[in-house]
MIKE-327405 format. One record per residue (C-alpha): residue number from 1; residue in one letter; chain; z, x, y. Coordinates in Angstrom, 2 decimals. Layout:
<rs>
@k NUM, r A, c A, Z Z, X X, Y Y
...
</rs>
This chain:
<rs>
@k 1, r M, c A, Z 51.91, X 38.95, Y 39.30
@k 2, r K, c A, Z 51.66, X 35.41, Y 40.58
@k 3, r K, c A, Z 49.10, X 34.88, Y 43.31
@k 4, r P, c A, Z 50.27, X 33.74, Y 46.76
@k 5, r L, c A, Z 50.01, X 29.98, Y 47.20
@k 6, r H, c A, Z 47.92, X 29.03, Y 50.22
@k 7, r L, c A, Z 47.83, X 25.37, Y 51.28
@k 8, r I, c A, Z 45.02, X 23.77, Y 53.25
@k 9, r Y, c A, Z 46.15, X 20.64, Y 55.09
@k 10, r I, c A, Z 43.28, X 18.18, Y 55.63
@k 11, r T, c A, Z 43.58, X 15.76, Y 58.54
@k 12, r G, c A, Z 42.97, X 12.03, Y 58.61
@k 13, r L, c A, Z 41.22, X 9.90, Y 61.21
@k 14, r G, c A, Z 42.01, X 10.37, Y 64.89
@k 15, r D, c A, Z 42.31, X 14.12, Y 64.41
@k 16, r Q, c A, Z 41.18, X 15.23, Y 67.85
@k 17, r R, c A, Z 44.82, X 16.01, Y 68.76
@k 18, r V, c A, Z 46.83, X 17.60, Y 65.99
@k 19, r K, c A, Z 49.60, X 19.62, Y 67.67
@k 20, r G, c A, Z 52.37, X 17.74, Y 65.91
@k 21, r Q, c A, Z 50.70, X 18.16, Y 62.54
@k 22, r Q, c A, Z 50.07, X 21.85, Y 63.23
@k 23, r R, c A, Z 53.75, X 22.38, Y 63.96
@k 24, r A, c A, Z 54.74, X 20.60, Y 60.76
@k 25, r V, c A, Z 52.27, X 22.56, Y 58.63
@k 26, r A, c A, Z 53.48, X 25.83, Y 60.16
@k 27, r T, c A, Z 57.00, X 25.11, Y 58.87
@k 28, r W, c A, Z 55.79, X 25.23, Y 55.28
@k 29, r R, c A, Z 56.11, X 29.01, Y 55.44
@k 30, r L, c A, Z 59.87, X 28.41, Y 55.19
@k 31, r W, c A, Z 59.20, X 27.38, Y 51.60
@k 32, r G, c A, Z 57.36, X 30.61, Y 50.80
@k 33, r V, c A, Z 53.74, X 29.46, Y 51.11
@k 34, r E, c A, Z 50.90, X 30.23, Y 53.46
@k 35, r S, c A, Z 49.38, X 27.24, Y 55.20
@k 36, r E, c A, Z 46.63, X 26.20, Y 57.58
@k 37, r L, c A, Z 45.21, X 23.02, Y 59.04
@k 38, r F, c A, Z 41.61, X 21.99, Y 58.39
@k 39, r Q, c A, Z 40.53, X 19.73, Y 61.22
@k 40, r V, c A, Z 37.73, X 17.50, Y 59.97
@k 41, r Y, c A, Z 36.87, X 15.83, Y 63.31
@k 42, r W, c A, Z 36.03, X 12.59, Y 61.55
@k 43, r G, c A, Z 35.08, X 10.78, Y 64.73
@k 44, r D, c A, Z 32.30, X 13.05, Y 66.00
@k 45, r N, c A, Z 28.65, X 12.43, Y 65.18
@k 46, r E, c A, Z 28.34, X 15.24, Y 62.65
@k 47, r P, c A, Z 27.49, X 14.01, Y 59.12
@k 48, r W, c A, Z 29.85, X 14.51, Y 56.22
@k 49, r E, c A, Z 27.81, X 17.18, Y 54.43
@k 50, r P, c A, Z 28.29, X 20.07, Y 56.90
@k 51, r K, c A, Z 31.98, X 19.22, Y 57.21
@k 52, r F, c A, Z 32.31, X 19.35, Y 53.44
@k 53, r K, c A, Z 30.42, X 22.64, Y 53.25
@k 54, r R, c A, Z 32.86, X 24.20, Y 55.73
@k 55, r L, c A, Z 35.81, X 23.05, Y 53.64
@k 56, r L, c A, Z 34.31, X 24.47, Y 50.46
@k 57, r A, c A, Z 33.43, X 27.72, Y 52.24
@k 58, r R, c A, Z 37.04, X 28.09, Y 53.38
@k 59, r I, c A, Z 38.33, X 27.49, Y 49.86
@k 60, r D, c A, Z 35.87, X 30.03, Y 48.47
@k 61, r K, c A, Z 36.90, X 32.65, Y 51.03
@k 62, r L, c A, Z 40.57, X 32.27, Y 50.16
@k 63, r V, c A, Z 39.82, X 32.51, Y 46.45
@k 64, r V, c A, Z 37.87, X 35.73, Y 47.04
@k 65, r E, c A, Z 40.97, X 37.00, Y 48.88
@k 66, r D, c A, Z 42.88, X 36.40, Y 45.62
@k 67, r K, c A, Z 44.85, X 33.40, Y 46.86
@k 68, r Q, c A, Z 45.89, X 30.45, Y 44.76
@k 69, r V, c A, Z 44.73, X 27.49, Y 46.85
@k 70, r G, c A, Z 46.13, X 23.97, Y 46.99
@k 71, r L, c A, Z 45.08, X 21.01, Y 49.12
@k 72, r V, c A, Z 47.38, X 18.63, Y 50.99
@k 73, r A, c A, Z 45.60, X 15.69, Y 52.60
@k 74, r V, c A, Z 46.62, X 12.61, Y 54.52
@k 75, r S, c A, Z 44.98, X 9.20, Y 54.89
@k 76, r A, c A, Z 41.17, X 9.59, Y 55.14
@k 77, r G, c A, Z 41.58, X 13.29, Y 54.39
@k 78, r A, c A, Z 42.40, X 12.35, Y 50.79
@k 79, r T, c A, Z 38.71, X 11.58, Y 50.19
@k 80, r A, c A, Z 37.81, X 15.09, Y 51.37
@k 81, r A, c A, Z 40.46, X 16.61, Y 49.13
@k 82, r I, c A, Z 39.30, X 14.72, Y 46.03
@k 83, r N, c A, Z 35.68, X 15.67, Y 46.73
@k 84, r A, c A, Z 36.66, X 19.32, Y 47.13
@k 85, r Y, c A, Z 38.83, X 19.28, Y 44.02
@k 86, r A, c A, Z 35.99, X 17.87, Y 41.94
@k 87, r A, c A, Z 33.70, X 20.62, Y 43.26
@k 88, r R, c A, Z 36.25, X 23.44, Y 42.81
@k 89, r K, c A, Z 38.61, X 22.23, Y 40.10
@k 90, r D, c A, Z 38.17, X 25.53, Y 38.24
@k 91, r V, c A, Z 39.95, X 27.42, Y 41.04
@k 92, r L, c A, Z 42.11, X 24.95, Y 42.99
@k 93, r A, c A, Z 45.75, X 24.72, Y 41.95
@k 94, r G, c A, Z 45.99, X 21.03, Y 42.72
@k 95, r V, c A, Z 45.93, X 18.29, Y 45.31
@k 96, r V, c A, Z 48.58, X 16.31, Y 47.17
@k 97, r C, c A, Z 47.49, X 13.04, Y 48.80
@k 98, r I, c A, Z 49.81, X 11.34, Y 51.29
@k 99, r A, c A, Z 49.07, X 7.70, Y 52.21
@k 100, r G, c A, Z 45.60, X 8.50, Y 50.97
@k 101, r K, c A, Z 42.64, X 6.15, Y 51.15
@k 102, r I, c A, Z 41.19, X 7.07, Y 47.76
@k 103, r N, c A, Z 39.79, X 3.83, Y 46.35
@k 104, r R, c A, Z 37.60, X 0.92, Y 47.49
@k 105, r P, c A, Z 35.29, X 2.33, Y 50.19
@k 106, r E, c A, Z 33.80, X -1.15, Y 50.45
@k 107, r A, c A, Z 37.09, X -2.31, Y 52.01
@k 108, r I, c A, Z 36.84, X 0.08, Y 54.97
@k 109, r G, c A, Z 36.75, X -2.02, Y 58.13
@k 110, r Q, c A, Z 33.69, X -2.25, Y 60.34
@k 111, r R, c A, Z 35.31, X -0.42, Y 63.26
@k 112, r Y, c A, Z 36.18, X 2.56, Y 61.05
@k 113, r R, c A, Z 32.67, X 2.60, Y 59.63
@k 114, r R, c A, Z 31.17, X 2.61, Y 63.10
@k 115, r D, c A, Z 33.49, X 5.18, Y 64.66
@k 116, r N, c A, Z 33.84, X 7.52, Y 61.66
@k 117, r P, c A, Z 30.56, X 7.55, Y 59.72
@k 118, r A, c A, Z 31.43, X 10.83, Y 57.97
@k 119, r F, c A, Z 34.52, X 9.15, Y 56.52
@k 120, r L, c A, Z 32.48, X 6.37, Y 54.99
@k 121, r T, c A, Z 30.18, X 8.90, Y 53.30
@k 122, r S, c A, Z 33.14, X 10.95, Y 52.07
@k 123, r A, c A, Z 34.83, X 7.81, Y 50.72
@k 124, r Q, c A, Z 31.67, X 6.80, Y 48.86
@k 125, r D, c A, Z 31.21, X 10.32, Y 47.45
@k 126, r C, c A, Z 34.86, X 10.29, Y 46.40
@k 127, r Q, c A, Z 34.18, X 7.51, Y 43.88
@k 128, r Q, c A, Z 31.57, X 9.68, Y 42.15
@k 129, r A, c A, Z 33.90, X 12.69, Y 42.31
@k 130, r L, c A, Z 36.66, X 10.73, Y 40.59
@k 131, r D, c A, Z 34.33, X 10.02, Y 37.68
@k 132, r T, c A, Z 34.11, X 13.77, Y 37.02
@k 133, r L, c A, Z 37.88, X 14.24, Y 36.75
@k 134, r G, c A, Z 39.35, X 14.09, Y 33.27
@k 135, r S, c A, Z 42.95, X 13.35, Y 32.35
@k 136, r A, c A, Z 43.99, X 17.02, Y 32.55
@k 137, r D, c A, Z 42.39, X 17.34, Y 36.00
@k 138, r R, c A, Z 44.19, X 14.25, Y 37.26
@k 139, r Q, c A, Z 47.57, X 15.68, Y 36.28
@k 140, r H, c A, Z 46.97, X 18.22, Y 39.07
@k 141, r I, c A, Z 46.92, X 15.41, Y 41.65
@k 142, r L, c A, Z 50.07, X 14.03, Y 43.26
@k 143, r S, c A, Z 49.64, X 10.83, Y 45.29
@k 144, r R, c A, Z 52.52, X 9.69, Y 47.47
@k 145, r Y, c A, Z 52.42, X 6.32, Y 49.21
@k 146, r A, c A, Z 54.78, X 4.06, Y 51.12
@k 147, r L, c A, Z 56.63, X 0.97, Y 49.97
@k 148, r A, c A, Z 54.54, X -0.84, Y 52.57
@k 149, r D, c A, Z 51.60, X 0.53, Y 54.56
@k 150, r E, c A, Z 49.79, X -1.55, Y 57.16
@k 151, r M, c A, Z 46.62, X 0.58, Y 56.99
@k 152, r V, c A, Z 46.19, X 1.73, Y 53.38
@k 153, r S, c A, Z 47.23, X -0.47, Y 50.49
@k 154, r K, c A, Z 49.11, X 0.95, Y 47.52
@k 155, r S, c A, Z 46.18, X 0.13, Y 45.25
@k 156, r D, c A, Z 43.95, X 2.31, Y 47.43
@k 157, r S, c A, Z 46.31, X 5.26, Y 47.03
@k 158, r R, c A, Z 47.02, X 4.99, Y 43.31
@k 159, r L, c A, Z 44.87, X 7.08, Y 41.00
@k 160, r P, c A, Z 44.97, X 6.37, Y 37.24
@k 161, r G, c A, Z 46.12, X 9.45, Y 35.34
@k 162, r A, c A, Z 47.48, X 11.18, Y 38.45
@k 163, r R, c A, Z 51.14, X 11.55, Y 39.39
@k 164, r N, c A, Z 51.56, X 8.47, Y 41.56
@k 165, r R, c A, Z 54.84, X 8.20, Y 43.46
@k 166, r Y, c A, Z 56.39, X 5.66, Y 45.81
@k 167, r V, c A, Z 58.25, X 7.16, Y 48.75
@k 168, r L, c A, Z 61.07, X 5.34, Y 50.52
@k 169, r S, c A, Z 59.36, X 4.69, Y 53.83
@k 170, r V, c A, Z 57.44, X 1.92, Y 55.54
@k 171, r G, c A, Z 54.37, X 2.35, Y 57.71
@k 172, r H, c A, Z 51.32, X 4.59, Y 57.57
@k 173, r F, c A, Z 52.07, X 7.11, Y 60.29
@k 174, r T, c A, Z 55.79, X 7.14, Y 59.59
@k 175, r T, c A, Z 55.13, X 7.98, Y 55.95
@k 176, r I, c A, Z 52.77, X 10.80, Y 56.85
@k 177, r A, c A, Z 55.22, X 12.25, Y 59.39
@k 178, r I, c A, Z 58.11, X 12.17, Y 56.94
@k 179, r Q, c A, Z 56.14, X 13.58, Y 54.05
@k 180, r I, c A, Z 54.62, X 16.57, Y 55.86
@k 181, r T, c A, Z 58.11, X 17.54, Y 57.08
@k 182, r L, c A, Z 60.99, X 16.39, Y 54.88
@k 183, r G, c A, Z 58.70, X 15.77, Y 51.91
@k 184, r A, c A, Z 57.08, X 19.19, Y 51.97
@k 185, r P, c A, Z 59.54, X 21.03, Y 49.67
@k 186, r G, c A, Z 58.91, X 18.49, Y 46.91
@k 187, r F, c A, Z 55.13, X 18.66, Y 46.94
@k 188, r I, c A, Z 55.22, X 22.44, Y 47.26
@k 189, r R, c A, Z 57.37, X 22.54, Y 44.11
@k 190, r F, c A, Z 54.81, X 20.30, Y 42.40
@k 191, r L, c A, Z 51.93, X 22.62, Y 43.28
@k 192, r R, c A, Z 53.89, X 25.68, Y 42.23
@k 193, r S, c A, Z 54.74, X 24.09, Y 38.88
@k 194, r L, c A, Z 51.07, X 23.76, Y 37.91
@k 195, r P, c A, Z 49.43, X 26.33, Y 35.62
@k 196, r I, c A, Z 47.73, X 29.14, Y 37.52
@k 197, r K, c A, Z 43.96, X 28.96, Y 37.44
@k 198, r I, c A, Z 42.16, X 32.26, Y 37.17
@k 199, r K, c A, Z 38.57, X 32.49, Y 38.30
</rs>
């Protein structure tokens, strides 16, 4: 019997208020999956490490409950998802990144570095995590990005060896909003199509 698919949605920067995202994520049940929102709180003073430990602990708990777990992450949350996938690639079904800031942590602006120090650490760790992902691992990653994004460049969202896809939208927040609503059936199909991993 196929395990239930449970999706963890990982927020991007400015995630103190997430009601709209929560409502969107709750609709994913219409497509036959369980879902929840993992609020990183990027802008508080807590370092990245305890945030990351909480994410891994949540993944581990769901796996113990015999769930098949996938990650869906937006913007800065993509760094968290890649880090978690590298740490748990033996059990995670796959990862979907939407307008994700995956590459070039050195290009993160000074204001974002100052206001979101955990993001900078996660982005730097992400580069090391990517080095641990082979070609088969990368086929379990879907990266969707806009035709034009004023905050995250296409080159920062593309991941060699992953399933990189343009989406027909313009703008960072617009792309995220469209993808976590109208785009959800497509990325859920992608995650369901991947081979089941058995711990």
